[in-house]
KOLFITOR-523784 format. One line per field, with one value per residue (C-alpha): x, y, z. Coordinates in steps of 0.1 Angstrom, whole numbers. Layout:
BEGIN
east = [X_...];
north = [Y_...];
up = [Z_...];
//
This chain:
BEGIN
east = [-350_-340_-338_-343_-348_-361_-337_-324_-329_-342_-335_-357_-345_-367_-380_-401_-399_-397_-427_-444_-458_-434_-438_-436_-465_-456_-483_-490_-519_-525_-524_-543_-516_-510_-486_-476_-440_-428_-399_-366_-368_-349_-344_-369_-346_-316_-305_-312_-347_-363_-343_-345_-364_-353_-374_-366_-380_-378_-386_-423_-429_-420_-456_-471_-450_-444_-417_-428_-427_-441_-451_-435_-444_-435_-463_-457_-475_-456_-446_-471_-501_-524_-530_-507_-494_-480_-452_-450_-447_-413_-409_-392_-384_-387_-365_-361_-334_-321_-312_-294_-266_-238_-246_-226_-245_-231_-246_-260_-248_-273_-255_-285_-285_-313_-314_-337_-336_-350_-359_-381_-405_-429_-438_-476_-502_-500_-462_-436_-402_-370_-336_-307_-273_-248_-267_-290_-325_-343_-380_-388_-410_-444_-455_-484_-482_-474_-439_-405_-386_-385_-369_-350_-339_-313_-305_-270_-263_-232_-202_-187_-195_-223_-234_-272_-301_-338_-360_-396_-419_-389_-372_-338_-323_-290_-256_-236_-229_-234_-231_-194_-190_-170_-142_-143_-152_-183_-180_-201_-223_-220_-249_-237_-243_-215_-224_-199_-191_-198_-165_-151_-149_-120_-112_-113_-128_-104_-102_-132_-127_-119_-140_-175_-182_-208_-219_-184_-185_-167_-176_-169];
north = [-218_-252_-253_-285_-291_-321_-349_-342_-364_-342_-353_-341_-347_-350_-374_-405_-408_-447_-468_-482_-464_-436_-408_-369_-346_-315_-288_-257_-239_-212_-240_-266_-292_-320_-345_-376_-389_-423_-423_-438_-475_-494_-464_-476_-504_-481_-476_-437_-442_-425_-392_-389_-395_-391_-386_-382_-354_-377_-369_-378_-350_-325_-326_-324_-300_-264_-240_-226_-225_-258_-270_-302_-328_-363_-391_-423_-452_-457_-492_-496_-479_-487_-451_-427_-396_-363_-341_-303_-284_-271_-249_-260_-241_-261_-242_-246_-266_-259_-291_-282_-262_-254_-238_-220_-196_-177_-141_-137_-110_-85_-92_-110_-145_-168_-199_-222_-232_-266_-269_-287_-286_-270_-233_-231_-206_-176_-180_-156_-165_-145_-156_-138_-137_-122_-92_-86_-100_-113_-122_-154_-153_-160_-196_-218_-230_-252_-255_-270_-250_-213_-193_-161_-137_-112_-82_-69_-100_-95_-114_-138_-166_-157_-174_-183_-183_-192_-171_-185_-162_-148_-183_-188_-219_-225_-216_-229_-264_-264_-303_-302_-304_-277_-267_-274_-242_-242_-243_-230_-253_-256_-232_-208_-195_-185_-160_-158_-136_-148_-158_-143_-167_-189_-180_-203_-194_-187_-208_-201_-185_-210_-194_-179_-144_-122_-100_-96_-91_-77_-63_-84];
up = [666_652_615_594_557_537_539_574_604_634_670_700_734_766_793_791_755_755_747_715_683_689_664_660_650_633_633_611_626_597_570_592_589_616_600_619_611_627_647_632_631_657_680_704_715_720_756_755_739_771_765_726_695_661_629_592_570_539_503_506_530_505_491_527_546_529_542_573_614_628_664_670_697_704_709_723_743_775_784_811_794_765_755_735_754_738_750_751_718_707_676_643_611_578_554_517_501_469_449_419_433_427_394_366_344_314_305_272_247_266_299_313_330_328_350_371_408_419_455_481_494_470_468_475_464_489_496_484_472_463_455_473_455_478_492_460_458_427_421_400_369_374_371_383_418_437_420_427_402_398_368_371_345_358_339_339_360_384_374_400_425_448_479_471_494_485_508_512_535_551_557_542_528_550_537_566_577_613_617_630_667_682_682_645_625_605_569_539_518_482_477_452_416_394_368_340_309_274_263_230_200_203_239_269_305_333_364_387_421_448_475_474_481_493_463_449_412_381_348_316];
//
């Protein structure tokens, strides 16, 4: 299933998508959401307007569309008609986007790491969130919802640079950039949390690893 995040531009492909008042409707049955999003301005005049429609998931939708699985359909008024027509539905996963990564955190004297993760869209009441660092999962501290920031306190925090995923209702924030066309190799996004030891008085920190790792850690 296609995965998108707030800030992305999503493209739908099909037939007979040209016309006026072009928009895309995102529906979430359980949450009773039907949100219309105007298509990209100017796209209707392009030669391929009949076969594709693009729409932006801009920042304003972070308050309207929570993380989840949506039904998506295009709605247009054909050139020779006066009434809007809708296409069939396709599935689209809206995933969380962490907005304050990469992040470096220093353990305290007891070996714990305390930090916040900022993200969009907001976590709503009834949704469950967990932070995945490498292969380890950590629950956030309780806080009022909705919220765009979650706080974490990790006891005996694993030292190292860890690829990070925020998982909301089983949907992970992406960690791989798939935007490059083949045969280019996909690359990791800068979605990592680096946990460092508390440096002894008068010492300097060493150079951080140059590549993220899956759960690799070392003791202080």
